[in-house]
N, C-alpha and C positions, 0 to 999 in steps of 0.2 A: 676795181670797184670804185665807184665815185665816192667822193667825200660825204655827200648828202645821204647816199644809200647806206654807208657805214654808220653814220650818226643815227639814221632812222633805225637800223638794226640794233645798235647799241642801246638806244632808248627802249626798244621793245624788249630786249633781254633783261635790262634793268628793271623794267616794270614787272616782268614775269617773275624775277627772283624776289622782288620786294612785296608782292602781292600774296596775301595768305592763300593757302591751297583751298580748293573748293570745299565748303562746308566748315572751314575754320574761320574764326573771327579773331581779330587782334585783341589781346588782353590789355584791359585798362589797369592802371595802377593807381594806388592811393596818393592824393596830394597831401602836403604837410598838414598834420593834425586830423586827417580823416583816419577812421577806424578800419583795422584789418583784423580778421579773425582767423585763426589757425587752430584746426582740430586735428588731433592725432588719434587715428582709430587703430589699435593693435589687432592684427588679424592672425588667427590660428594658422600655423604653418601648413596643415593639411587642408585648409580652406581658402588658401590664396586664389586658386583658380575660380572657385565659386564667387568670392568677393569681386574679383576683376570682371567677371561675366556680369554680376549684378550692376556694378558701376558703369561699365562701358557698353553693355548690350541692353540693359533694362532702364536704368535710372537716367543717365544722360540722354539717350535717344528719346525717352518719354517726355523730355522737356518740350518737344515740339507740340505736345498736346495741351500745353499751358498758354494762357494769354501772354501777349508780348512783353508786358511789364514783368511777369514772373520768369520769363525765359532770360531776362537780364541777369537774374541771380546765377544762372549757369554760365553765362558770358563773362561774369566777373568772379568766377570761382575756378581755381585750378586744382587738379588731383596729382599729387606726387606719389610715385611708387618707391618703396624702399629698395636699397641696394644690398642690405644685409640684415640678419635677424637681430632682435634685441637680446638682451641677456636671458630672458625667460623663453626664448625660442619663437616668440611672435614676430610679426613684421608689421611695423607702423606705417600706415598710409596717411598722407596729409591731405586735407582739404584747406585751401587758402582762399578766403573770401576777401578779395582785394579790388576796390574797397567794399565794405559792408554797406548794403542799402538799407537805410533806416526804415524800420517798420516792415521789411520784407519777410517772407516765410522761408526759413532755411530748414525746417524740420523734414527730415527724410520720409517719415511715415506720412505726414500731412501732404507733402508734395506727391507722393505715390498715389494717395487717394484722389488728388485732383487730376493726375495723369491717367489712371487706369480704373478708377472706381474702387469701392470698398473691398469687394471679394478678391480681385486680382491684387490690389495693393497688399492685402494681408499675406498673400501667398509670397509676393516678392519681398516684403519686409522681413518675413521669416528667414529667407535667404541671407539677408544682411545680418540679422540678429544672430543667426547660427554661426556666421563666420567671424564675428568680432569677439574680442575678450573684453566684454563690456565694462568690467570693474577698472580696467586700466586706462580707459579713455580719458584724454586730456584736451582742454580747450584753453587757448590763449587769446585774450582780447588786448590788442596793442594799437598804438597810434603811430602813424607815419611821422618819422623825424624830418627835419629839414634836409638832411643828407641822404 
């Protein structure tokens, strides 16, 4: 194989591995002094499948129904799944808004209404509310350090 062909193939393979998969967007991260918001939602052990279905089959896909500016909220938010239960038996799922978009709407119920209309949004929000242990929800507003 010629050297030029090997270099071309190497370049194509490199581009393939470095390009996000179809439908994925690279995550942005906060710069120094930008705000990051971390929310921990404890989910009832028996409702994990319902919660994950809500997040990954209803809420995230619904973002396509929003204007481009509001879709950015989803591109700058990550969802982390727990690997083990908390002491009370619940499982804490994290939303990491990195960085926070000043003035943006992050309200789950509000976003659902914009995505699906009031009636369907109420039905979907009920799935979310039924799965979480609401009293134990925690939010952390932090600022990115220089390191």
